[in-house]
C-alpha atoms as one frame of an Amber mdcrd trajectory, in Angstrom:
protein
  64.455  57.409 118.735  64.383  61.439 119.420  65.627  61.233 122.865  67.008
  57.749 122.976  69.203  56.927 119.666  69.567  60.408 118.524  71.788  62.780
 120.719  70.830  66.639 121.480  72.195  67.388 117.652  70.073  64.719 116.641
  72.909  62.288 115.503  73.256  58.939 116.234  76.397  58.383 118.069  78.785
  55.607 116.959  78.675  53.159 120.326  74.920  53.458 119.484  75.280  52.669
 115.863  77.342  50.018 117.052  75.124  48.460 119.470  72.078  48.549 117.181
  74.515  46.190 114.750  75.416  43.954 116.796  71.844  42.922 117.837  71.639
  42.281 114.231  74.311  40.797 114.110  73.124  37.870 117.105  69.690  37.526
 114.801  68.095  40.157 116.663  65.496  42.314 114.236  66.155  46.260 115.174
  63.383  48.096 114.266  63.305  51.874 114.624  60.309  53.417 115.888  60.121
  57.109 115.384  57.897  60.266 115.753  59.643  61.044 112.190  58.189  60.650
 108.722  59.469  57.699 106.578  61.886  60.543 104.780  62.959  62.368 107.823
  64.780  59.253 109.585  68.600  59.624 110.104  70.572  58.625 106.981  72.262
  55.964 109.166  68.803  54.244 109.423  67.185  55.570 106.121  70.205  54.320
 103.902  70.782  51.143 105.501  68.487  48.162 104.240  69.420  46.108 107.220
  66.655  47.848 109.181  64.068  46.060 107.164  60.875  47.166 109.343  60.614
  50.945 110.430  57.501  52.170 112.699  56.495  55.864 111.735  54.715  58.688
 112.601  54.300  57.814 116.077  53.024  54.574 114.848  50.598  55.119 112.683
  52.553  53.525 109.804  54.802  50.071 109.812  56.665  49.388 107.028  58.177
  46.315 105.441  60.721  48.042 103.660  61.596  44.723 101.779  58.289  44.280
  99.993  57.535  47.530 100.283  54.077  46.583 101.975  52.853  48.780 104.475
  51.950  46.333 107.386  50.414  48.670 109.880  48.444  51.715 108.821  46.316
  53.835 110.980  45.778  57.603 109.281  43.919  60.215 109.645  41.161  60.575
 106.379  41.445  63.514 103.979  38.123  64.273 105.499  38.929  64.778 108.629
  41.936  66.510 108.111  40.250  69.105 106.475  37.964  69.138 109.720  41.129
  69.749 111.792  42.461  72.704 109.718  39.285  74.572 109.428  39.047  74.077
 113.079  42.178  75.702 113.762  41.980  78.007 110.606  41.751  81.390 112.307
  44.086  80.376 115.689  48.018  81.447 115.950  49.635  77.600 115.300  51.929
  76.706 112.686  51.095  73.246 111.361  53.167  70.473 109.646  51.623  67.195
 108.470  53.305  64.002 107.716  51.518  61.671 104.907  53.242  59.233 102.327
  56.195  59.335 104.121  57.287  63.030 104.358  56.898  66.064 105.582  55.354
  69.416 104.984  55.226  72.872 106.816  52.216  75.555 106.088  54.694  78.157
 104.456  54.743  81.858 105.238  57.097  84.055 107.371  56.572  83.041 110.608
  56.197  79.738 109.522  59.393  79.284 107.949  61.274  80.916 111.127  59.295
  78.483 113.669  60.107  75.998 110.897  63.773  76.891 110.640  63.766  76.407
 114.235  62.254  73.655 114.988  64.198  71.395 111.644  67.385  73.136 111.969
  69.089  69.588 112.268  69.965  68.467 108.864  68.602  65.196 109.418  64.838
  66.690 108.653  63.605  66.687 105.497  60.990  69.424 105.434  59.031  70.588
 102.554  57.654  74.473 102.862  53.902  74.261 101.319  50.673  76.141 100.659
  48.367  73.534 100.577  48.859  70.750 103.702  45.339  69.232 102.355  47.086
  68.777  98.484  49.359  66.501 100.183  46.818  64.434 102.327  45.122  64.024
  99.440  47.557  62.490  97.124  48.491  60.390 100.010  45.228  59.293 101.017
  45.615  60.517 104.730  47.509  62.056 107.167  49.916  60.196 109.033  50.234
  63.090 111.741  49.543  66.971 112.088  52.084  68.048 114.289  50.941  71.826
 116.019  53.380  74.453 116.796  51.777  77.512 118.869  53.063  80.818 118.508
  52.284  81.435 122.626  51.784  78.826 125.243  48.731  79.998 125.642  46.670
  78.439 123.038  47.749  75.118 123.671  44.389  74.444 126.435  42.114  76.261
 123.497  43.389  73.726 120.619  43.507  70.700 122.647  40.214  71.115 123.870
  38.699  72.094 121.097  39.770  69.405 118.391  38.696  66.579 121.879  35.216
  67.933 121.609  34.836  67.807 118.042  37.299  65.302 116.464  37.960  61.488
 117.830  41.780  61.545 117.528  45.029  61.007 119.141  46.316  64.054 120.985
  49.865  63.979 122.636  50.107  67.265 124.390  53.381  69.350 124.795  54.395
  72.775 126.167  54.382  74.835 122.411  54.142  71.823 120.418  51.655  69.208
 120.022  51.375  66.100 117.600  47.684  64.793 116.625  46.923  61.141 114.894
  44.088  59.049 114.186  42.236  57.210 117.485  43.771  53.683 116.876  47.199
  54.947 115.344  50.211  54.152 118.059  53.466  52.583 118.529  51.952  49.863
 120.590  49.340  48.771 117.928  51.789  48.693 115.454  54.254  46.782 117.803
  51.103  43.972 118.564  50.658  43.733 114.584  54.678  43.263 113.845  54.420
  40.646 116.982  51.800  38.738 114.998  53.509  39.335 111.961  56.766  37.945
 113.138  54.986  34.961 115.345  57.059  36.853 118.049  55.940  37.032 121.831
  55.603  39.995 123.921  58.348  38.867 126.330  60.833  38.111 123.493  60.580
  42.179 122.570  62.864  44.964 124.330  62.191  48.244 123.735  64.001  51.751
 124.941  61.764  55.215 124.707  61.431  58.489 126.541  58.240  60.046 126.005
  54.245  59.552 126.360  54.186  58.285 122.730  56.447  55.230 123.981  53.739
  54.352 126.872  51.822  51.636 124.830  54.940  50.297 123.318  56.014  49.664
 126.774  53.035  47.997 127.815  53.489  45.443 124.684  57.366  44.475 125.447
  58.996  42.244 128.064  61.904  44.236 128.512  61.795  47.884 128.962  64.759
  50.762 129.026  64.422  54.575 130.008  67.279  57.125 129.522  67.383  59.201
 132.592  65.941  62.634 129.998  62.791  60.217 129.953  59.451  61.634 130.819
  58.185  60.220 134.294  55.959  58.062 133.507  58.060  56.170 130.753  60.551
  55.772 134.048  57.979  54.534 136.263  57.382  52.183 133.574  60.800  50.841
 132.736  62.633  47.656 134.298  66.044  49.713 133.917  67.055  53.498 133.646
  70.120  53.651 131.268  72.247  57.207 131.035  71.111  59.682 128.952  70.848
  60.272 124.684  73.907  62.755 125.443  75.362  59.831 126.978  75.090  56.303
 124.519  72.051  55.165 126.622  70.913  52.148 123.520  74.603  50.933 123.647
  73.997  50.527 127.891  70.907  48.984 127.351  72.319  46.374 125.308  75.152
  45.995 127.476  72.773  45.032 130.159  71.122  42.751 127.794  74.488  40.659
 127.243  75.188  40.550 130.773  71.665  39.196 131.905  71.959  36.828 128.926
  68.844  37.828 127.127  70.490  37.651 123.742
């Protein structure tokens, strides 16, 4: 969602939203697929019940909002979460966790500064707290951990440490990484939804911009990438469309209409 549906200012443009509503009018099931937690979704999506199925936390959860059923769930257990936090306890890393559909950021002065910078958008709902495990235990698992490095040099050390000690999925960024359960991912969540709705891979189209979209691309018949997407995603795409500041979702839908995919 970020980097595709949302622009630089974390807003869904009028044309992108119109494109998604037009797809729905043709009977297409539109599924927001986001790295965000459920309660951190943009209001235009979160408050609209027509978006029935929502994929959150990089595919750690797939929820049917009509019934409240979690159709797919692959999360980091409370025990694994404790071990992860113990591993990085003394490192210069700010830690956030998504659990129970909400986002929590560990408190403190430096954490407040980093958290305020990272989540300045009013579309993000972040709760500062002193004990992340309290929320993980209450939700019986963590959907995703977010690691903000206080300096880039710590990234490789943290990644290698977690990789050597735990079986978790780590996406690497320059000053930011995401940690999910090994089997979590948009691809596995999408396959579960396809089975749930009895639709084939060839009947699915997607748009994505980051490494966390690769498995989703592998399980879609038609793939779009905005110009701002990472190289691997652009190479996998069937079509390159305008960047996320220039209505890339609207352009993707226009191409589908022209090619009579709908």
